[in-house]
N, C-alpha and C positions, 0 to 999 in steps of 0.2 A: 362380419364384414364392417359393421359400424364401429366395433372396437378397434379394428385396424386403422380405420380412418381417423378415429379420435386421437390415436397415438402417432399419426403420421408427422414426421419431422418437417418443419417448414422448409420450403425451397426459397433461397434468397439470391439476388443478384448483388455483387459487391462492386462498388464504384470508387476508384481512386483517381486523384488529380495531382499531376506533378507540376508545381508551381515553383519556379526559382526562388530560393536556391536549392529546393528539394530536387534530386535527380530522379530519372526514371527508375533506376535500380533501387533507390531508397523508397520510392513510392510502392514499387513491387513488393519489397520486403515488408512494408507496413500493411500491404494487402494481405500477405500471407498470415500476419498476425491477426488481422481482422477476420480471416476465415476461421482461425483457431478460436477467436472470441465467439463468433457466430456458432461454431460447434459446441462450445461450452453452454451457450444459451438454448441449444436444442434445434438448431437449424443446420442445413446443408447447403454448401455453395453450389448453385446451379450454373452460374456463369460470373465472369468478372470482366469489368471494363476499366482500362486505364487511359486516361486522357492527359494530353499536355496542353497547358494554358499559361499565358503570361500573368494572368490575374483572374480571380473568381468572377463569374457573372453575378452582378447584384441580385438579379431576379431568380435565377435558378442554379447558381453556382457553376453548372457545367455548360450553360447555354441552352436555348430552346431547342435547337436542332439535335444536340446530343441527348437532351431529355426525351425528345420524341423517339429517338433510336433506342433509348433504354426501355420505353414502353413496348416497342416491338420485341426487343430481346426478352422482356419479362413475360410477354404473352407466349413466345415461342417455347420457353423452358417452363412455363406454368409456375412462375415465381409469385409468392405471396407478398414478399417485401423486398424493397431495394434499400441497401444499406451503404451510406456514404462514409468514407474514412475520415472526412473532416467535418467539423461542427457546422451545421446549417443554421442560418438565422431563422427566426419564426416565419418571415415572409417567404424565404426560399423553400422552406418546408411545406408551406401551404400551397405555393405555386407548383412545386414538384408533384404533390399529390394529385392536384388537378389534372396535370399533363399525364402522369403515370397511370392514374386510375387505380391506385393501390397505395399501401402504406410506404412512406419514405421516411427513414430514420437515419440518424448519424451515429458515429462511433460512441459519442457521449451517451446517447439513449441506450445503446447496446450494452455498455459497461454497467450502467445503472440497472438495467434489467437483470444482468448476471448477479450483481450484488443483491438484488430483491429476492432472487432464488436461493442465495447461499447465506444470508444473515440469519442466525438463529437465536441470539440473545435479544432481549428486549431493547437494550441500547443499540445493538447493531441494526435491528429492524427500524428503530426510530430514526437513526442516522441515515439509513438508506432512503426511507420515505421522505425525510426532509429534503434530501438531495434531489429526489425525483420531483417533488413539488416545486422547489426553486427552479428546476429546469423547465417544468411545464407551464408554470404561471404566465411567463410572457408569450407562450404559444397558444394560450386559450383565446386571445383576442381575435375576433373575426371568424372563429371556427364554428361557433353556434352549434347546430345539431350535428355538424360533421364529425364531432367527436365520437358520436355513438357508432360510426362506421367501423371503428376498430374494436371488434368484438373480442379479441384476445390475441395472444402471441407475443413476439418479441416487441419490447417497447411499450407494453400496456400493462405490465405487472407493477403493483404498488407493494412496497415492503411490508406495510402494516395491514393490507387487505381491507381497510375500512373506507378508503376514498374511491368513489366512482368517477369515471371519466366525464360524466354528465353534470357534475356539480358546478355551480357557478364560481366565479373568481373570489367572491366574498367568503364563501364557505371554505375554499382552499386556503385563504389567508388566515382564517380563524384556526384551521388545522395546523398551519405552519407555526402560529403563535403557541398553540398547545404543545406541539412537538418540541419547540425550543425551550419552553418551560420544563417539560419532562427531562430533556436532556441536561439542562442546567442542574436539576436535582441529582441526576445520575452522575454528573460531573463532580458535584460535592462529595458524593460517596467515593468516587475514584480518587479525589484529592486526599480524603481521609486515609484510604488504602496506601497511598504514596507516602503519606506522613508516617504511617506505621512502619513501612519498609525503611524510611530514612532513619527512623529511631532504632531499627534493628541493626543498622550499620552494615547491611549487606551490600556488596557490589552488585550493580544491575547491568545486565547486557541485553540490548534489544536486537533481535534478528531483523534485518531489513534485506531487501533484494527484489529483483524483478519477479513477477508472478511466475509460479511454476519453476523457480530456481531450486527449490528443495528445502525451504526454511522449516516447514512443518516436520519434514523427515529429520532434519538436524535436531529439532526440539525433542522429537520422539526418541532419537538415538541417545541423546544426552540425559533425558529426564524420564523417559517411559511415560510421557504425557498422554499417549493414546489419541493424539489429534488426527482428524481425518486426513489421509493422504491419497491424493489421486493425480493421475497424469493429465491434468487439464488446467486451464487458467482460472485463478481465483477460486480454487477448491475450498478455501477457508477464508472468511473475511472477519471473523470475531477473534480478538486478541486473547491469548492464553499466556499466563505466567506460571512458571514452575521453578522449584528450587533444586539445585544440584550441587555437588561438591567437586572442587578441583582436585588434582592428584595430591596436593599438599594438604587436603582436608578443608581449605577455605570454602565456606558456602557462598553460592552465587545465585542470584535471581535471573532467570532467562525468560524473556518475553517474546513471543511470536507475534509479528504485526502483519497487517494486510499487505499483500504484494503490490508493487507498483508496476507501471506500464507506460509506454509512450503515450502522450496526449491524455494523461489521467484527468478526467473531468474536474474542473476546479470546484463545482458544486459538491463533489464527493470529498475533496480535500477539506473544504470548508465544514462540511457536516461531520467528518471524522476527526476533526482537529482535537477534540478532547481525548480521543483514543490515541491519536498520534503524538499526544504530549508524552506518552510513555517513551517514545523515541527521543524526544527533546531532552528529557530529564535523565536519560541513561548515562552511565559512566562510560560505556563503550558500545559502539555499534558493530555487530558482527555482520558484515555485508556478504551474504551468500550469493555467489555467481554461478550460473550454469555454464561450465566451461566447455560443454559439448554444444552450446548454442552456435548458431551461424555467426553472430556478431556479439560476443559477450561484452565487449568494451562499450558498444553502443547501449546496451541494456544497462551497464554501470552508470553511464552518464545520465540516462533517463531517471534512475534511482537517485542520483546525486542532485538532479534538478528539483525533484520533489522534496528532498531533504532540506535543500536550501529554502524552498518556499515556506516550509513549516518551522523554520528557525533552527534546524538541527545540523546545518552545514558545518558548524565548528565542533561538533561532538567527535571525539577520537574514534577512528574507524580502523577495523582490521578486515582484510579481504579473505574469504574462504572460497577457493575455487572448488565447486562441488561437481559431482557426477563424472569423476574421472573414469568410472567403470563404463562409461558410454563413449569414451574417446575411440576413434577409429585408428588402425595402425598407421603410424606416420604423424600422428597429431601430438606426439610427445614434445616435439620441438616447439610447437605453438604454446603448449603449457609452460615449457621452461622459459620461453620469452616473456609470457604474462607474469610469471613469478618474479622474474628478473626486474621487470618494469614496475611491479608493485611490491616494494621491499616490505618484508615481514609477513607476506601472505602465505597461506598454507593451502595444500591440495588434499582433497579427501572425497570419499563416496559415502554419504550418510546412509545410502541404501545397504552397502555391503559391510560398512564399518572400517574400510581401509582409510588410514590417515587420522582416524579419531583421536588416537593418543597424542599425535603431533599437534592436533588442534587444541586439545586440552592443555598441553604444555605451553603453547603460544599464548593461549587465553590467560593463563596464570601469570605469565611474564608481563603481559600487556597491562593487566589489571594491577599487579604489584608495582608497576612502573608509575601508575597513576596516584600512588599513595606514598607519602613521606612520613618517616618516624621522626618526631621533633620532641624536644624537652622544653617545657614552659614553666615559668614560675608566676603563679597567680596570687596577688594579695588576698588576704582573707575577706576584705570588704568587696571583692569582686566574685561573689558566689555565682553571679549570673554567667560569667565566663566559664567556670568549671562546669556549670550545667550545660552550657553550649557545647563544650568539649565532649561531653557524654552523649549529647545528641547527634553530633556530626562526626565524631571520630571513634576509634577503638582504644580505650584506655589500657595501656600495657602496665603502667605502674603509677601509684598515686601516694606521695609522702607528705604528711603534714609537719612542716618545719616550724621554726619559731614565729616567723612573721608571714609565711605564705605557704601555699600548697605547690609542691613540685610534681608536675605531671609529665609522664612519658606517654605520648599518644601518636597513633597512626591516623593522619589526616589526608583527605583527598587534596591534591595540589590546588584545586580551585578554592579550597577553604583556608589555605595558609595565610593569605594577606589579612584576613580579619583577626587573626591571632598574632600578627607580627610583633605587636607591642609587648608581648609577654615571652618572647622567645629568648633562649639562652644562647649566647654567642658561641 
């Protein structure tokens, strides 16, 4: 009996607030996603409450009357936790816990909790713990011994497992400093790896997309990477890079990145910035979209918002509409409209393999379009330029003439301007 109790899933009450310009339908859809996130974290939705307000209440976000109602609902359904779909201020969180008599967390804390469960590499664990500490630090003030009331469950897990809820602010700050130092060292290693890839002259493709769009399945299908694939949000949070060959034999590096979601916590984006640099420095983004989703275009916009925030908004993008095997009869028209709206997109099922050949052909075309073959004449006293060409391009031919070196080289279009002075008309 005790074993059953110990593994009992948490019961939670979900709370959404529709504040203009957000509509009730949009808030309801966001609550559906919040329920999926809670399920991933190990909890079951016991009840949900949707409120319409003109603006958030400064003290409790939902108003004291609604907070009291939430307490009664929570007691009725025996909920352990109340999860709010919007980020709560430290004061709102404290006030709500006093009224509710139970843990009150927001969407940010829930997502951080999921990442804490799913990060496996040392870098991933450090990044998640750092994000959690940055989130928790302003929430320590005024809590005192009240922190110890949260004995476990959603919102209380730390990525590294070393920091306790009862530690004081100063110790947390020391831990933040230590994590930042460790991540800087890991980032040096990551930069070294990126330089090595750059010297290898391999094209790089980064998989991006909404969480659970099927990025890891695409990676496994193309590279046999063996990455964990589960039908839940944020099943994998650690990046994986694998090499594969295009139909023409050209080698490509493919990196699977963390999935994005609406209202992705900014603490998480900041902490994962070094990992997300893999996206910024990619030659091409393969944006995987779950075409069977209720609103795939809204998910695409959420992904693009994060890409813009991390400085990857200008990286070339190719859309891959995934999970065509899940389309219902009659949905073919919707897929056709989406493909027409997003020129150059492809449709596939990474699970069954349908459309993979088309994806590979389109990838090859897009990557080749990013590179141009040029002929350059470099004076012998500019050996540094020849060395740079070897680093940044693929040398196709190199002839030593009387006064200069004639080089035929394939260069990324972004590198062409730096060698313009040596070009042959």
